[in-house]
C-alpha positions as CSV (number, residue, x, y, z in Angstrom):
1,M,-96.1,22.3,-37.0
2,A,-92.5,23.2,-36.1
3,K,-90.0,20.5,-35.5
4,T,-89.4,19.6,-31.9
5,G,-85.9,20.3,-30.8
6,K,-83.9,20.3,-27.7
7,M,-83.6,24.1,-27.5
8,P,-86.3,26.6,-28.2
9,R,-85.7,28.6,-31.3
10,I,-85.8,32.4,-30.6
11,I,-85.6,35.4,-32.9
12,Y,-84.7,38.7,-31.2
13,L,-86.1,41.2,-33.6
14,I,-84.9,44.8,-33.9
15,A,-86.4,47.2,-36.5
16,L,-84.9,50.4,-37.6
17,E,-82.5,50.8,-34.7
18,N,-78.8,51.0,-35.4
19,I,-76.9,48.2,-33.5
20,L,-73.5,49.5,-34.4
21,D,-71.6,51.8,-32.1
22,N,-74.7,52.0,-30.0
23,A,-74.7,51.9,-26.2
24,I,-78.3,50.7,-25.9
25,F,-77.6,47.7,-28.1
26,E,-74.4,46.9,-26.3
27,N,-75.8,47.1,-22.8
28,Q,-79.5,46.2,-23.1
29,V,-79.5,43.6,-26.0
30,K,-76.1,42.0,-26.7
31,K,-75.2,41.5,-23.0
32,L,-78.6,40.1,-22.2
33,L,-78.5,37.6,-25.0
34,L,-74.9,36.6,-24.3
35,R,-75.8,36.1,-20.6
36,I,-78.7,33.8,-21.6
37,Q,-76.4,31.8,-23.8
38,G,-73.5,31.8,-21.3
39,S,-75.2,29.5,-18.8
40,K,-76.0,25.8,-19.7
41,D,-79.3,25.7,-17.9
42,R,-80.5,28.8,-19.8
43,R,-79.5,28.0,-23.4
44,V,-81.8,28.6,-26.3
45,E,-81.2,28.8,-30.0
46,L,-80.9,32.6,-30.4
47,T,-80.7,34.7,-33.6
48,I,-80.7,38.5,-33.7
49,V,-82.6,39.7,-36.8
50,C,-82.1,43.4,-37.4
51,L,-84.0,45.3,-40.0
52,L,-81.2,47.8,-40.3
53,P,-81.6,51.2,-42.0
54,W,-79.8,51.1,-45.3
55,F,-79.1,54.8,-45.1
56,E,-78.8,57.2,-42.2
57,L,-79.7,60.9,-42.4
58,T,-77.8,62.9,-39.8
59,R,-76.6,66.4,-39.2
60,R,-73.2,65.2,-40.5
61,G,-74.7,64.0,-43.8
62,V,-76.0,60.8,-45.4
63,Y,-74.2,57.5,-45.2
64,S,-74.8,53.8,-45.7
65,N,-74.7,51.7,-42.6
66,F,-73.6,48.7,-44.7
67,R,-70.7,50.6,-46.2
68,K,-69.6,52.7,-43.1
69,Y,-69.8,49.8,-40.7
70,R,-68.9,46.9,-43.0
71,D,-65.9,45.8,-40.8
72,S,-67.9,46.4,-37.6
73,I,-70.7,44.2,-38.8
74,D,-68.3,41.4,-39.6
75,R,-66.7,41.7,-36.1
76,L,-70.0,41.8,-34.4
77,R,-71.3,38.8,-36.3
78,N,-68.1,36.8,-35.5
79,E,-68.2,37.8,-31.8
80,L,-71.9,36.7,-31.5
81,A,-71.3,33.5,-33.4
82,G,-68.5,32.6,-31.1
83,K,-71.0,32.8,-28.2
84,G,-73.7,30.9,-29.9
85,V,-75.8,33.8,-31.1
86,G,-76.7,34.3,-34.8
87,L,-76.9,37.7,-36.5
88,E,-78.9,38.4,-39.7
89,L,-79.3,41.8,-41.2
90,V,-82.0,43.0,-43.6
91,P,-81.5,46.3,-45.3
92,T,-84.5,48.6,-45.0
93,P,-85.2,52.0,-46.6
94,I,-86.4,53.8,-43.5
95,P,-83.7,55.9,-41.9
96,S,-84.3,55.4,-38.1
97,A,-86.5,54.0,-35.4
98,F,-86.9,57.6,-34.1
99,F,-88.5,58.6,-37.4
100,N,-92.1,58.7,-36.1
101,M,-94.0,57.3,-39.1
102,G,-97.7,57.5,-40.0
103,P,-99.9,54.9,-41.8
104,I,-98.5,55.4,-45.3
105,L,-94.9,55.0,-44.3
106,L,-95.7,52.1,-42.1
107,A,-97.5,50.4,-45.0
108,F,-94.5,51.0,-47.2
109,L,-92.2,49.5,-44.5
110,S,-94.5,46.5,-44.2
111,L,-94.5,45.8,-47.9
112,W,-90.7,45.8,-47.8
113,A,-90.0,44.1,-44.5
114,V,-92.8,41.5,-43.9
115,P,-91.7,39.2,-46.8
116,A,-88.1,39.3,-45.6
117,L,-89.1,38.7,-42.0
118,W,-91.5,35.9,-42.9
119,Y,-88.6,34.2,-44.8
120,K,-86.3,34.6,-41.7
121,M,-89.0,33.2,-39.4
122,F,-89.7,30.3,-41.7
123,R,-86.0,29.4,-42.5
124,L,-85.0,29.6,-38.8
125,R,-88.1,27.6,-37.7
126,A,-88.8,30.3,-35.1
127,Q,-91.0,29.5,-32.2
128,V,-90.8,32.8,-30.4
129,V,-90.1,36.3,-31.7
130,H,-89.0,38.8,-29.1
131,C,-89.8,42.2,-30.6
132,R,-88.1,45.4,-29.5
133,Y,-90.5,48.3,-29.8
134,Y,-93.6,48.9,-31.9
135,Y,-92.3,48.6,-35.4
136,A,-90.7,45.2,-34.8
137,A,-93.9,43.9,-33.0
138,F,-96.2,45.0,-35.7
139,L,-94.2,43.4,-38.5
140,A,-93.8,40.1,-36.5
141,L,-97.6,40.0,-35.7
142,V,-98.4,40.3,-39.4
143,A,-95.7,37.9,-40.6
144,R,-96.6,35.2,-38.1
145,R,-100.0,34.9,-39.8
146,L,-98.2,33.4,-42.8
147,I,-96.3,30.8,-40.8
148,P,-97.8,27.2,-40.7
149,W,-97.0,26.6,-37.0
150,P,-97.7,28.6,-33.8
151,V,-95.2,31.5,-33.4
152,K,-95.3,33.3,-30.1
153,V,-94.7,37.1,-30.1
154,I,-93.2,39.1,-27.2
155,F,-94.0,42.8,-27.6
156,D,-91.2,44.7,-25.7
157,V,-92.8,48.1,-25.5
158,R,-89.8,50.2,-24.3
159,T,-91.7,53.6,-24.5
160,L,-95.2,54.6,-25.6
161,L,-95.0,55.4,-29.3
162,P,-98.3,57.3,-29.8
163,E,-97.4,59.6,-26.9
164,Q,-93.8,59.9,-28.0
165,G,-95.0,61.3,-31.4
166,L,-96.7,64.1,-29.4
167,V,-93.5,64.8,-27.5
168,N,-91.6,65.0,-30.7
169,R,-94.4,67.1,-32.2
170,K,-94.9,64.7,-35.1
171,W,-98.6,64.6,-34.7
172,R,-101.3,66.2,-32.5
173,S,-103.3,64.8,-29.6
174,G,-106.6,63.5,-31.0
175,G,-105.4,63.8,-34.6
176,P,-105.8,61.1,-37.2
177,V,-102.2,59.7,-36.9
178,F,-102.4,59.6,-33.1
179,R,-105.7,57.8,-33.2
180,F,-104.3,55.4,-35.8
181,W,-101.4,54.5,-33.5
182,K,-103.6,54.2,-30.4
183,A,-105.9,51.7,-32.3
184,L,-102.9,49.8,-33.6
185,E,-101.3,49.8,-30.2
186,H,-104.5,48.3,-28.7
187,W,-104.5,45.5,-31.3
188,M,-100.8,44.8,-30.8
189,L,-101.0,44.7,-27.0
190,N,-104.0,42.2,-27.2
191,S,-102.5,40.1,-30.0
192,A,-99.1,39.6,-28.5
193,D,-98.6,36.5,-26.3
194,L,-96.6,38.6,-23.8
195,V,-96.1,42.3,-23.3
196,V,-93.0,43.6,-21.6
197,S,-93.1,46.9,-19.7
198,V,-90.1,48.8,-18.3
199,S,-91.7,50.1,-15.2
200,P,-94.5,49.3,-12.7
201,A,-96.2,52.6,-13.7
202,M,-96.1,51.6,-17.4
203,T,-97.6,48.3,-16.5
204,V,-100.5,49.9,-14.7
205,H,-101.0,52.3,-17.6
206,L,-101.0,49.4,-20.2
207,E,-103.3,47.2,-18.1
208,K,-105.7,50.0,-17.5
209,E,-106.2,50.7,-21.2
210,N,-105.9,47.0,-22.3
211,P,-107.1,44.8,-19.5
212,K,-106.8,41.6,-21.6
213,A,-103.1,42.1,-22.4
214,A,-100.6,39.8,-20.6
215,V,-98.1,42.4,-19.2
216,E,-94.9,41.7,-17.2
217,T,-92.6,44.3,-15.8
218,I,-88.9,43.9,-16.7
219,P,-87.0,47.1,-16.1
220,N,-84.0,48.4,-18.0
221,F,-81.3,46.3,-16.3
222,V,-77.6,46.8,-15.8
223,D,-74.4,44.7,-16.0
224,L,-73.0,44.8,-12.4
225,E,-69.7,43.5,-13.7
226,Y,-69.3,46.4,-16.0
227,F,-71.0,49.2,-14.0
228,R,-69.5,49.0,-10.5
229,P,-67.8,51.2,-7.9
230,D,-64.0,51.3,-8.3
231,S,-62.2,53.6,-5.8
232,D,-58.9,53.5,-7.8
233,L,-60.7,54.4,-11.0
234,R,-62.6,57.2,-9.3
235,A,-59.4,58.7,-7.9
236,E,-57.6,58.5,-11.3
237,T,-60.5,60.0,-13.2
238,R,-61.0,62.9,-10.7
239,R,-57.3,63.6,-10.8
240,R,-57.3,63.6,-14.7
241,L,-60.3,65.9,-14.8
242,G,-59.0,68.2,-12.1
243,L,-61.9,67.4,-9.8
244,D,-60.0,66.3,-6.6
245,N,-61.5,69.0,-4.4
246,R,-64.9,69.4,-6.1
247,R,-68.4,68.1,-5.2
248,V,-69.4,66.6,-8.5
249,L,-72.9,66.2,-9.9
250,V,-73.0,64.2,-13.2
251,F,-75.7,64.2,-15.9
252,S,-75.4,61.4,-18.6
253,G,-77.6,61.3,-21.6
254,T,-78.8,62.9,-24.9
255,L,-79.9,66.4,-24.5
256,G,-83.2,67.8,-25.6
257,G,-86.6,66.0,-25.9
258,R,-87.0,64.0,-22.7
259,Y,-84.1,65.8,-21.0
260,P,-84.7,69.5,-21.3
261,A,-81.9,72.0,-20.8
262,E,-83.9,74.4,-18.7
263,R,-84.8,71.7,-16.1
264,I,-81.2,70.5,-16.0
265,A,-80.0,74.1,-15.5
266,E,-82.5,74.7,-12.8
267,C,-81.3,71.7,-10.8
268,A,-77.7,72.7,-11.4
269,E,-78.3,76.2,-10.1
270,N,-79.9,74.7,-7.0
271,F,-76.9,72.4,-6.6
272,F,-74.5,75.3,-6.8
273,R,-76.6,77.2,-4.3
274,L,-75.6,74.5,-1.8
275,F,-72.0,74.0,-2.7
276,D,-70.9,77.3,-4.5
277,S,-67.3,77.1,-5.7
278,E,-67.0,73.5,-4.4
279,G,-69.6,72.3,-6.9
280,Y,-69.0,71.0,-10.4
281,L,-71.4,69.7,-13.1
282,L,-70.1,67.0,-15.3
283,V,-72.1,66.4,-18.5
284,L,-71.6,63.2,-20.4
285,T,-73.5,63.3,-23.7
286,G,-73.3,62.2,-27.3
287,S,-75.0,65.4,-28.3
288,D,-73.2,67.7,-30.7
289,E,-72.6,71.4,-30.1
290,K,-75.9,72.4,-31.8
291,R,-77.9,70.3,-29.4
292,L,-75.7,71.3,-26.5
293,A,-76.2,75.0,-27.2
294,P,-79.5,75.4,-25.2
295,L,-77.9,73.9,-22.1
296,V,-74.9,76.3,-22.5
297,E,-77.3,79.2,-22.7
298,A,-79.5,78.0,-19.8
299,L,-76.5,77.4,-17.5
300,G,-75.0,80.8,-18.6
301,K,-78.2,82.5,-17.4
302,C,-77.7,80.9,-14.0
303,G,-74.1,82.3,-13.9
304,L,-72.5,78.9,-14.6
305,Q,-69.8,79.1,-17.2
306,R,-68.5,76.2,-19.2
307,G,-64.9,75.4,-18.3
308,N,-65.2,76.8,-14.8
309,E,-68.3,75.3,-13.1
310,W,-69.1,72.7,-15.7
311,E,-67.9,70.8,-18.8
312,A,-69.4,68.5,-21.4
313,H,-67.6,65.4,-22.5
314,R,-68.3,63.1,-25.4
315,C,-67.0,59.7,-24.5
316,A,-67.1,56.2,-26.0
317,V,-69.5,53.6,-24.8
318,D,-66.8,51.8,-22.8
319,E,-65.6,55.0,-21.1
320,V,-69.0,55.9,-19.5
321,P,-68.5,53.8,-16.2
322,Q,-65.1,55.4,-15.7
323,M,-66.5,59.0,-16.2
324,L,-69.5,58.3,-14.0
325,A,-67.1,57.1,-11.2
326,A,-65.8,60.6,-10.9
327,A,-69.1,61.9,-9.5
328,D,-70.6,62.1,-6.0
329,W,-74.2,62.4,-7.1
330,A,-76.1,61.8,-10.4
331,L,-78.8,64.1,-11.9
332,L,-81.9,62.6,-13.4
333,V,-84.7,64.9,-14.7
334,L,-87.4,64.5,-17.3
335,A,-89.5,66.8,-19.4
336,D,-93.2,67.1,-18.6
337,F,-94.6,64.9,-21.4
338,L,-97.6,62.6,-21.6
339,T,-97.0,59.4,-19.6
340,S,-93.5,60.6,-18.5
341,E,-94.3,58.8,-15.2
342,T,-94.2,55.5,-17.1
343,F,-90.7,56.1,-18.4
344,L,-87.7,54.7,-16.4
345,P,-84.4,55.5,-18.2
346,I,-81.6,53.1,-18.5
347,K,-79.3,55.5,-16.7
348,F,-81.4,55.0,-13.5
349,A,-79.9,51.6,-13.0
350,E,-76.5,52.6,-14.2
351,Y,-76.3,55.4,-11.6
352,L,-77.3,53.0,-8.9
353,A,-74.7,50.4,-10.0
354,L,-72.0,53.0,-9.5
355,G,-73.3,53.9,-6.0
356,L,-74.4,57.3,-7.1
357,P,-77.3,58.8,-5.2
358,I,-79.8,60.3,-7.6
359,L,-80.9,63.9,-7.4
360,T,-84.1,65.0,-9.2
361,H,-86.5,67.8,-9.8
362,P,-89.6,68.2,-7.6
363,A,-91.8,68.3,-10.7
364,N,-90.8,64.7,-11.7
365,S,-93.2,63.1,-9.2
366,E,-92.6,59.5,-10.2
367,L,-88.8,59.9,-10.0
368,V,-89.3,61.6,-6.6
369,R,-91.4,58.7,-5.4
370,L,-88.8,56.1,-6.6
371,V,-85.7,57.7,-5.1
372,E,-87.4,58.5,-1.8
373,N,-89.1,55.1,-1.4
374,H,-85.9,53.3,-2.2
375,G,-83.7,55.7,-0.2
376,V,-81.4,56.2,-3.1
377,G,-81.5,59.9,-3.6
378,M,-83.2,63.3,-2.8
379,V,-85.0,66.2,-4.4
380,L,-83.2,69.4,-5.3
381,D,-86.0,71.5,-4.0
382,R,-85.5,75.3,-4.2
383,E,-88.1,75.7,-1.4
384,Q,-85.7,74.1,1.1
385,Q,-83.2,76.1,3.0
386,A,-79.7,75.7,1.4
387,E,-77.9,74.9,4.5
388,A,-80.4,72.3,5.6
389,L,-80.4,70.6,2.2
390,R,-76.7,70.6,2.0
391,S,-76.4,69.0,5.4
392,R,-78.9,66.3,4.5
393,L,-77.0,65.5,1.3
394,L,-73.6,65.2,3.0
395,E,-74.8,63.4,6.1
396,N,-76.8,60.8,4.1
397,L,-74.3,60.3,1.3
398,E,-72.7,57.1,2.5
399,V,-76.0,55.6,3.6
400,M,-77.5,56.4,0.2
401,R,-74.5,54.9,-1.7
402,T,-74.9,51.7,0.2
403,R,-78.6,51.7,-0.5
404,C,-78.0,52.3,-4.2
405,L,-75.9,49.1,-4.4
406,E,-78.5,47.1,-2.5
407,V,-81.4,48.2,-4.7
408,V,-79.5,47.6,-8.0
409,R,-78.6,44.1,-6.9
410,E,-82.2,43.3,-5.8
411,Q,-84.1,44.9,-8.7
412,F,-81.9,45.6,-11.8
413,D,-79.2,42.9,-12.1
414,I,-78.9,41.7,-15.7
415,D,-78.4,38.1,-14.5
416,K,-81.8,38.0,-12.8
417,F,-83.5,39.1,-16.0
418,A,-81.4,36.9,-18.3
419,G,-82.8,34.0,-16.3
420,R,-86.3,35.3,-16.5
421,Y,-86.2,35.8,-20.2
422,A,-84.8,32.3,-20.7
423,S,-87.7,30.9,-18.7
424,L,-90.2,33.0,-20.7
425,Y,-88.8,31.8,-24.0
426,R,-89.0,28.2,-22.9
427,E,-92.6,28.5,-21.6
428,L,-93.8,30.3,-24.7
429,A,-92.0,27.9,-27.1
430,A,-93.6,24.9,-25.3
431,A,-97.1,26.3,-25.5
432,R,-99.1,24.7,-28.4
433,T,-101.8,27.4,-28.8
């Protein structure tokens, strides 16, 4: 049995995701854990254990994370230690979390990673392991069987891996790898002590397929101190970008896959149908020119030329709020993929936090339901008359901005969920079975 201590001992486990120069880690992991530690009534003993890819394979070549980011790793470790959070890295031979692996590669990863993870869990005397995504949860569920005291596992699903493999065309529906992952998913969901879902629709989906799983909805949250309206910053950014007299629609995110160029272009064309030369599309993306090319082509077919009606900007993580502040509305569209209705992107809350009403495509029925039910946006529907839709957008702009800020405070504030996670950690650590 584990020793009884004043503070629950928690491992936050990340497998095959890069935590360096990574916006998701910065905004969804590091800030959460620092908020938990930052309040005396929430404190737990927290250690991030990251099974970090030893090598990365990118379009720009092959590099070692431990060589390229050596100084960044040291700075991050020192920063976290100063706030009471540990950081331990385990080199792993698999390049990335977005490498959709089958049974053989998963077995290879397990042979490599389970002993290392078991050692970390044993040495840290872990009581709870909070697992980000499928690979981390699988490894923790296997490793805990070798620990001589009860270790609770939180399976933080994020997105549905079996279906994501179909979206990425890594396997086929009903094929052996898909069926393998669905069977493994069922075991993991029912073996975990708690399953975290990012949306109510995902919760319904998981509970329907796995009625015995203990599922709780905790959406992708946002730091309201970091993402917030700033009129001075807005004016400065618009002036710098030459957008003082434009109606600006912003899209933020990685292109391709979930965010298809054709659907973005279709919405942009409809937006310019309303505002003509007043309109402007601002694209914030980390995608390179090769991945940007389909959007350039799709917008060109709509008569929208780069540099005149729109531009793409690559910006650092800490520049995103400033660039978003320049916009009047935000664009959020998704591809038609299996269970897309369960997926709620991080940018949804970030847009709301800036007071940006969200415009979406009529085919994205779950997004349509969300923005209309909350009063935080509208549908760019080609079937509506241009003048009527333009009037609705402009007349309701301030009301929707206010509503965005109300909804984000009520439902997506990081402080709310830092407190919730701290409570869950304590409850699970205190449970004896």
